[in-house]
C-alpha positions in Angstrom: 89.8 -12.6 16.0 90.0 -12.0 12.1 88.9 -8.4 12.1 90.2 -6.9 15.4 93.2 -9.1 16.3 96.8 -8.1 15.2 98.0 -11.2 14.1 100.4 -11.3 11.1 99.1 -11.5 7.6 101.2 -12.5 4.7 100.5 -9.1 2.9 102.2 -7.3 5.6 105.6 -9.2 6.0 108.0 -6.4 6.8 105.4 -3.8 6.5 103.1 -1.7 9.1 99.9 -2.9 9.6 97.2 -0.5 8.4 94.9 -1.6 11.4 97.4 0.6 13.5 95.8 3.8 12.0 92.2 2.8 11.6 91.6 0.9 15.0 93.2 3.6 17.2 90.8 4.5 20.1 89.9 8.0 18.7 89.3 6.7 15.1 87.1 3.6 16.2 84.9 5.8 18.4 84.5 8.4 15.6 83.5 5.5 13.3 80.8 4.3 15.8 79.3 7.7 16.2 79.2 8.7 12.5 77.6 5.3 11.5 75.0 5.4 14.3 74.2 8.9 13.1 73.8 7.8 9.4 71.5 5.1 10.7 69.2 7.7 12.6 68.5 9.7 9.4 65.8 7.3 8.2 67.4 7.2 4.6 66.4 4.2 2.2 69.8 2.2 2.9 68.7 -1.7 2.7 69.4 -3.7 -0.1 70.8 -1.3 -2.2 74.0 -1.3 -4.6 76.7 0.6 -3.0 79.9 2.2 -4.3 82.1 2.7 -1.2 84.9 5.3 -1.8 88.4 4.9 -0.1 86.9 2.1 2.2 90.3 1.6 4.3 90.3 -1.6 5.8 86.3 -1.9 5.9 85.2 -0.7 9.3 82.3 1.4 7.6 81.7 -1.3 4.8 79.9 -3.7 7.3 77.2 -0.9 7.9 76.1 -1.8 4.6 76.6 -5.5 4.5 74.3 -5.9 7.5 71.6 -4.1 5.7 71.6 -6.6 2.8 73.6 -4.5 0.3 76.0 -5.5 -2.3 79.1 -3.3 -2.4 81.8 -2.4 -4.6 84.7 -1.0 -2.3 87.5 1.1 -3.5 90.7 2.2 -2.1 94.1 3.8 -3.3 96.5 1.8 -1.0 97.5 -1.7 -1.8 97.7 -2.4 2.0 94.2 -1.3 2.6 92.9 -3.6 -0.4 94.7 -6.4 0.8 93.4 -6.0 4.4 89.8 -5.7 2.7 90.2 -8.9 0.8 91.5 -10.7 4.0 88.7 -9.5 6.2 85.9 -10.3 3.9 87.1 -13.5 2.0 84.1 -15.4 3.2 81.5 -12.8 2.1 82.9 -12.2 -1.4 79.5 -13.0 -3.0 78.4 -9.5 -1.8 81.6 -7.6 -2.2 84.0 -6.8 -5.0 87.3 -4.6 -4.8 88.7 -2.1 -6.9 91.8 0.2 -7.0 90.8 3.9 -7.2 93.2 6.8 -6.8 91.0 9.9 -6.9 94.0 12.0 -7.8 94.5 9.9 -10.8 91.2 8.2 -11.6 92.0 7.2 -15.0 94.4 4.5 -13.4 91.5 2.9 -11.8 90.0 -0.6 -12.6 86.5 0.4 -11.8 84.4 0.3 -14.9 83.1 3.7 -15.7 79.9 2.4 -17.0 78.9 1.1 -13.5 75.9 2.7 -11.7 75.0 2.4 -8.1 71.9 3.4 -6.0 74.3 5.1 -3.4 77.7 6.5 -3.7 79.2 6.5 -0.1 81.9 9.0 0.2 82.6 9.4 3.9 86.0 10.8 5.4 87.8 11.1 1.8 87.1 14.5 0.3 89.4 16.3 2.7 92.3 14.1 1.9 92.4 15.3 -1.7 94.2 18.1 -3.3 91.5 18.2 -6.2 88.2 17.9 -4.7 86.3 19.5 -7.5 87.6 16.9 -10.1 86.8 13.9 -7.9 83.2 15.0 -7.3 82.9 15.3 -11.2 84.4 11.9 -11.5 82.2 10.3 -8.8 78.7 12.1 -9.2 77.8 10.2 -12.4 78.1 6.8 -10.6 75.1 7.6 -8.2 71.6 6.8 -9.6 69.7 8.0 -6.3 71.9 9.2 -3.4 75.5 10.6 -3.0 76.4 10.5 0.8 79.4 12.7 1.6 81.1 13.4 5.0 84.2 15.4 5.3 86.3 17.9 7.3 85.4 21.5 6.4 86.6 25.1 7.2 84.4 27.8 8.8 83.2 30.7 6.7 80.4 31.8 4.4 82.8 32.1 1.2 83.5 29.3 -1.3 87.0 28.2 -0.5 89.0 25.0 -0.9 91.9 25.6 1.6 94.7 23.1 0.7 96.6 21.7 3.5 99.7 19.3 3.9 98.8 15.9 5.2 101.4 13.1 6.7 101.0 10.5 3.6 103.0 7.9 5.6 99.7 7.3 7.6 97.2 4.8 5.8 94.2 6.9 6.9 95.7 10.4 5.3 96.3 11.8 1.8 98.1 9.3 -0.4 99.7 12.2 -2.2 100.5 14.4 1.1 98.0 17.2 0.2 94.6 17.5 1.3 91.8 20.3 1.8 89.5 21.7 4.3 86.7 23.2 1.9 83.9 25.6 3.3 80.4 24.2 3.6 79.2 26.6 0.9 81.9 25.3 -1.4 80.8 21.6 -1.2 77.3 22.4 -1.3 77.4 24.3 -4.4 79.6 21.8 -6.0 77.1 19.2 -5.2 74.3 21.3 -6.7 76.1 21.1 -10.0 75.6 17.5 -10.1 72.4 16.8 -8.1 69.1 18.8 -8.3 68.6 18.3 -4.5 71.4 18.7 -1.9 70.6 18.2 1.7 72.2 18.6 5.1 70.9 16.9 8.5 69.5 18.9 11.1 71.5 16.8 13.4 75.2 16.1 13.8 77.0 13.0 15.2 77.5 13.1 18.8 81.2 13.5 18.5 83.4 16.4 19.5 84.4 17.1 15.7 80.8 17.9 14.6 79.8 21.1 15.9 76.2 22.5 15.9 76.8 26.3 16.3 78.0 27.4 12.9 77.6 31.2 13.7 80.2 31.1 16.3 83.4 32.7 14.9 85.7 29.8 15.7 84.6 26.1 15.8 86.9 25.1 18.8 88.0 21.9 17.0 90.7 21.5 14.6 88.9 19.3 12.4 85.4 20.4 12.0 83.1 18.1 10.0 80.0 18.0 8.1 77.5 15.8 6.3 76.0 16.4 2.9 73.5 14.3 0.8 73.0 14.8 -2.9 69.8 13.3 -4.4 68.4 13.1 -7.9 64.8 12.9 -6.3 63.4 15.1 -3.5 63.6 13.7 0.0 60.5 14.0 2.2 62.6 13.5 5.5 62.1 16.1 8.3 65.6 15.3 9.5 67.0 16.9 6.3 67.1 20.5 5.0 67.8 21.9 1.6 70.3 24.4 2.5 73.1 25.1 4.7 71.9 25.2 8.4 73.6 27.4 10.8 72.3 25.7 14.0 72.0 22.0 14.2 71.6 19.5 17.2 73.5 16.6 18.3 72.1 13.2 17.6 
């Protein structure tokens, strides 16, 4: 069992295996619900060129592989990149891997001249202390769509809301500081880079994705939202150009 087993790999001698974070029961269930929701949105996702931001160990990468896409996957942790290369060593004709630390993008080996049909940025933004700068860096890579999923804070104001995270965990902020921006902050930042910004009328069927944004409290410590930046208008009844206050579960 190459992907799911916990047999030793040379890159992890005397180190903690990153699957201990990414393959927890909670994390896997979250992944399943998020990706089934993405599939439900009827977006043009087949046979595309994808830039996947902070791919971790590749559990979301397979979503695009199974749709005939070619993928450039990035991460900032050497352990995660090593796991990506190990898991997908027999499928390298459709995959390339690059180092990218979004807190220090100048150190990346990802060519700045590359352009992609889709930039896939799920579960990353809230692990950053500089979300504005990261969006400015990433947006030019997207020719068509910019897909973003992140933890958010409640509220109608524009705020970033920095927080401390445990950097020892492979799935958390590498430099120990993350953020919980409000939906208006994210939406308006994306509008600086894309003429059309959408949010789904539905949410993944998972506890961290609330549907009633008019409630004073979210009832969950890690409330999450999905955003779509596009260079072209999307005629899709499952998307709304604006910030919905009521959504439904997929």
